[in-house]
N, C-alpha and C positions, 0 to 999 in steps of 0.2 A: 603648218609648222615651217616657217621660212628661216633657214639658216644657210646662207649661200655657201660658205666655205666647207660645211660639213654635209648637210643633207643633199645639197645639189651635187656633191661629188658622188655621192651615192646615185495624097487624094484619098478620102476616106472610103475604103472598100467595105469595112465591117465595123459596126459599133458593138462592142462586147459589154454585157452587163456585169453584175457582180457574180463572177464564176469562181469555183473553188478547185477545179481540177485541170485547168488548161495548161498545156505545155508551152514553155517559151519557144517562140519561133526563131530559127536562125535568120540572120540578115541575108537578104538577096538583093540583086540588082534592080528588081522591079517593085516599086512601092505598092502596086495593086495586087501583088502576090502575097502580101502579108497584112495583118491588121494594123491599124494606126496605133493601137495600144492593147495591152493586156492588163487584166485586173483580177486580183484575188483578195477576198476578204479573209483576214487572218484571225486566229483565236488568241486568247490569253496564254495558251500553252506556248506559243512562240515568243510573245512579249507580253508580260503581265502589265498591261498599259492602263487599265481602268477606264477604257473607252474603246469605241470601234476603231478598227485599223485595217488598212488595205496596203498591199504591195502590188507593183506592176511595172510596166515599161511603156514609154512613149517614143515612137519613132520620130525624132526631131528632123531627120532627113532620111533619104532612102538607104543610107549606109550607117546611120547612127541610132542606137536604141538607148534611151536614158532611163535608168532604173530609179524608182521612187518608193518611199515608204511613208504613207500618210496616216496620221493619227487625228481623229476628231477630238475636240475639246472635252475634258471631263465635266465641264460646266454646262454651257449652252452652245452647242456646235452650230446651231442655226444662225446665231447672231454674234458669236465671239469672233475675234480677229483671225486673220489668215496669214500664216508665216511660211516663208521658204527658208530652209537652212542649208548652208553650204559649208563643208569643212575646208581646210586649207591645203597645205603641202608646198607647192603644187603636187597633186597626186593623192591626197587624203580622201577616203570615201566618206560619204555622208553618215555611214553607220558609226564612225568615230564620234561624231557629235551626238548621235542618237543614244548610244550606249555609254558614252563617257562625257556627257555634257548636259544638254538641255532636254533629253528625251524622257519618256515616262517609265522606262525600266532599265535595269543594269544587269549585266551578265554575272552570274555567280562564279566563285573560284573554280568550280568543276568544269567550267567552259561548256556546259551542256544544259543549262537552265537559266532562267531570269527571275528577278524579283521586282516588285513595283517600287518606283522611286516616289517618296512622299511628296517632294517638291519638284514639280516639272513645269516646263513652259506650256505643256498641254493642260495644265490646271484651268486656264482661262483662254486658251487659244487653240486653233486648228493648225497643226504643223506638218509641213511636207519636207522630208529629207531626200536629197537627190545625190546621186553619184555623178560628179562632173569634175573636169571635162569628160565627155563621153570617151570611154576607154578605161576609166578608173572604176574600181569596185565591181559591181554587177552590171554596169553599163557596157554595152558592146559596140564595137566599131569594126567595119569590114577591113579597113586598111589603117594600121596604127600610124602610118605616116600622115594621116589626116587628122590626128588628134589636135584639138585646139591648143595653140601655144601663144595666143595673144588674147587680151581682154575683148577685142572686137569679135574674134572668132567664137570665143566662149559665150559671149553675150547673145549672139545670134541663136545659138542652140538653146540657151536658157529661156530666151524670149519665145521661141517656138514651143518649148515645153510648157511654159505658163499658159500660153494661148490655147493649146490643145487640151491641157489638163482641166482648165476652167470652162472650156466650151464643150468638150466631148466626154471626157472621163468623168467629171463631176459637174455637169451643167448647172446644178443648183448653186455653184460657187461663182458663176459668171457675173461680172460686175462688182464683185466684192473687192475692196482694196487690199493690196498685199503689203506686208512688211518683209523686206529682204534682209536676211540675217546671215552671219558667217563669222568664223574665227580664224585667226592667224593669217595665212595667205588669203583667207576669206575677206580680209580688209580690202585687198585689191579687187577680188571678185565682186563684192557688194557694191563698192564705189564705182568701178568700171561698168558693171552690168546695169546698175541703176541708171547711170548717166546715159548709156546706150539705149536702154529700153524707153526711158522717159523722153529722150530726144526723138526716137522713132515714132512714138505715140503722138508727140506734138506735131511732127511732120504729117502724119496720117490725118490728124484732126484738121490741119490747114488745108488738106486736099479733100476734105469732106468725108473722110473715112472714120467711122465710129471707133473710138479708142477701145482696145481690147484689154489692156492691162493698166490698172491704176495703182501706183505705188504710193503708200501713205508715209512710210518711214523706212529708214535703214538702221540696222542694229549691228554694230561691229564689236566683236569680243576679242581682245588681245590681237587686234588686227594690224597687219602691215600696210602702212600708208606711204612712208618716206624713210628709206633705209638710213640716209645720212642723219636724220633726226634721232634715230635709235642709237647710232654709233656715238653721237654727241651726248646722248642721254646716259651712256656708260659712266661718264665722269661724275655726274650727279648721283647716279645709283651707287657707285662704289666709294665715292669720296666725300659725299655730303649727307647731312641729315635731312634729305629732301622731303621725307614724309612727315617730319616733325612729330614723330610718335614715340621717341625715346629709343629707337633701335640703335644698336651700336654702329657708330660711324667714326672714321671711315672703315670700309671693309677691305681696303688695300693700303699698303704702306706709303710713306711720303714720296719715295722714289717713283713708284708707279703713278701716283696721283699727279705729281709734278710733270711727269712725262706726258700723261694724258692731257693735262691742261695746256701744255706747250704745243700740242698737235691740233688743238681745236680751231685756231684761226684759219689755218690752211684748209682744214676740212670744211669749215663754214663757207669759205670763199668758193671752193669747188662745188659745194652743195647748192649755192645760189646759182651758179652757172648751169647746173643740171636742171633745176626747177625752171629757169628762164628758157632754156633751149629745148628741153624734152628730147635731147639727142642721146641715143643709146650709148655710143662710145664715151661721150662726156659724162653721162651718169654712171656708167660702169667704172670709169676712172675715179670718179668722186667716191663711189662706194668702196673701191679697193683701197684707196689712200686712207680714208677714214677708218676702215676696218683694220688695216695693217698698222696704223699708228695709235689711235685712241683705243682700239680694241686689242692691241697686242698682248697686254698682260692678262686680260680676261681669256682670250682665245688660247693662250699658252696654258691656261689653267683648266681648260676643258679636257679632262683626262680621268681615268679611273680613280675615284676618290676625290676628284677635284670639283670644279664648278659644273653644275647642271644648268645649261643655258635656259632650260624651261622652268626651273624652280630652284631658287637659291636656298630653300630650306633643306634640301637633300644633296648629298654628294653624288657625283656622276657614277653610275654603275658601269657603263661601257659606252664610249663615244661611238657614233655621233648622237644617238637618240638618248643615251644615258639612262635608259630604262627598257623594260620588255614590252613597252607600249604597243608596238606593231605586231608582236607575236604572243600576246598574253591571252587571258580567257576570252576576250571578245573575238579575237582572230580565230581561236579554236572553235568557238560557238558557231561562227558564220561559215566555217568549213566542215561542220558536222553534216553527214549525209542527210539526216532527217530534216535539218533546218533548210538545206538547199532544196530538197524536194518540195517543201512547203512554199518556198519562194519561187519554184518553177524551174530549177536548174538541176543539172546532173553533173557531178564531179567538176564543179567550177573552181578553178584555182584562184580563190579570193584573197586579196591582200588589202589591209587597211590603208597601207601607203604604197602607191604604185611608183616605184623608183624609176621605171622607164619614162613615165610621164614627167616626173620631176626632172630627169636628165634632159628631156626634150625642151622643157621650159628654160632650163639653164643654158642650153645650146642656142636657143632662139634669142636669148638675152633681153627679151622684153621685161623680164623680171626686175631688171635694174632701174626701170623707170618708176618714178613715184606716181601717185594718183591724186596729187594736190590740185591739178587743173580740173579733173573730173569732179572733185569735191566742191571746188569753187562754183562750177557750173550748176551742180545740184542745188546748192544753197542760194544762188543768185537767180536761177531761171525756173525754179519749181517751188512748190509748197512742201516738198518732201523734207521731213525732219530727220536729223541724224543723231543717234545715241552711240557713244563709245563707252565700253566697259573694259577695265584693265586690271589684271591681277598685280598686286604690289610686290609679289615675289617672282614675277616673270622678268628674266634678264634680257632675253633676245628681243622681245617687244616690251621694253621697260616703260613704266608709268612716267618717269621724267621725260622720256622721248615723246610720248603721246601728249603730255601737257604742252610741250614745245610745239608739236605739230599743230595743235588746235589754237594756241595763242597766236601763232604766226600765220595761220591759214587766212589768205586773202579772200574776203567776201564782204558784202554790204554791212553785215552785222559784226565784223571783226572787232572793232573798238569796244563795242558794248560787251561782247563776250570776254575779251581780254581783261577788261576792267572789273569783271566779277570776281568775288573772293571765293576761295575754297572753304567749304564748311563740312563738318562731320555729318554723316548720315547714319540712321539707325533702322533696325528692322525687328519685327516681332511676329511670330506665327506666319511667316511667309509674306508679310506685308511691310512696306516702309511705314515708319511711325515717327511722329514728332514728340511722343511721350517718352522722353529719354529716361525718366525716373521709374518707369514700369519695371516690375521684377523680371519680366521676360524680355525686355528690350536689350538688344545687343548692338554695339557699334560695328558698322560694316566697313568703314573707311572714310574717305572724303570725296566731295563732289563740287562741281559748279556747272552752271548752264541755264538754259531757258527752253522754251518750247521748240526752238529750231535746232539747237546744238547743245549737247550736254556730255560731260565726262564723269563717270563714276569710277573711282579707284577703290579696289576691293582688297581688304586685308586678308592675310593667310590664304592667298590664292596665287598659283603660278600661271603658266601659259594656258593650261586647261582650266581656267578659273571657274567656268560653269560646272565643271566636274568637282572641283575642290570645295566650292561654296554654293551648292544648289539652292538652298533656302534664301541666302542673301541675294544672289543674282536673280533668282526667280522673283523676288520682291521688287527689284529694280525694273525688270521687264514687265511685270504685271502693272506697276504704276505707270510706266511709259505707255503701254498699250491702252490703258484706261484713258489717258489724257489725249491719245491720238486716234481713238476709235470713232469712226464716223457713224 
């Protein structure tokens, strides 16, 4: 959930099998004094998932323990695709996506129980949720000054996690291709980490080292790629009928729209400099100018009863989050003593959004850089395909901005992609369908793309689009995985 002005202001000693009662070990200085990983098989009492599930930790370094929650596919776990999920922030725990997005269960209003989600990404995929950067959620770090605050730092930890997870924790997964997924700031994580891991694996292969991790695709949900494109997208979002779906436009008055339009040339000029230089001060300046000019009227309206940056369908409850998202039933559930005991913790101060980590990223200022170079590298130097999904009611990562990002994205297939037309897409019973006349068929939004790069825009969905439209987005993901499953 990336909103710079608001949120940011805010050696294997032992191999452990499927155990059910092991205590989590504290981090120590010596890697040989603790296990490489812990593993607990969980029951449906914890999460009514409809499939087998495990929680545990992987020591990605001597001082970093990464927490995971792994769900087998409800269908054919031995052959179904393998996904990694990362939430955004920076600082959001993977449990946010698990319980409020793509996962197999949701927390009830009592904050003390769960119920099965009918449409889940686990219907036809094995999904691993992680708390990263280490220090977020249930992941533990010896010294918080060592929290990863750059994509390179974070990627090293995730690469280590994936290697250990598929080699030692679940060796039957070794050699299976991964689909790297995430939402919000996860757009940066997915793109940056995928580029880093794929590059490292290519280098290892050239040196005669057998590749450990094979990435098949990247899936980015309402993901942050280039801040300047999002600021420029405000104009279309508020002042044009960009979706061509009959929604009332403009959403702002003539004065606001004229002021926003007048500020666009300077923003575009600075944005080009940023993308060409990849210089933090240059990009920070571009983001600030674009935000303070094009975004002025919107940002002034983010107040109680005003604009909710994450969903234009609802008024803001209380800035900056505009909802009780971070301290609602899911937060209450994960802080229940019995839940934490099952996970292997005692009185763990769990937060869905770690504001200390968020602040550290803001202070490091790497957050101001786009990931357009990394995306170009992925598309031009690998066979990895990239899927974008975006909620049409999301303001902070708005669909017009994402459309601009991908149409302008330099790579060998840019012209072909840019010249494609947007078309409506429909779904029925959790699957995409071409039978638009069927009684159960529902329009989901519009899309364009091919087997390498695609964008699906989703109606009636905000920033947490996978949570708002689980059936529709589940249908997109199932279709994508089916076409990219080796």
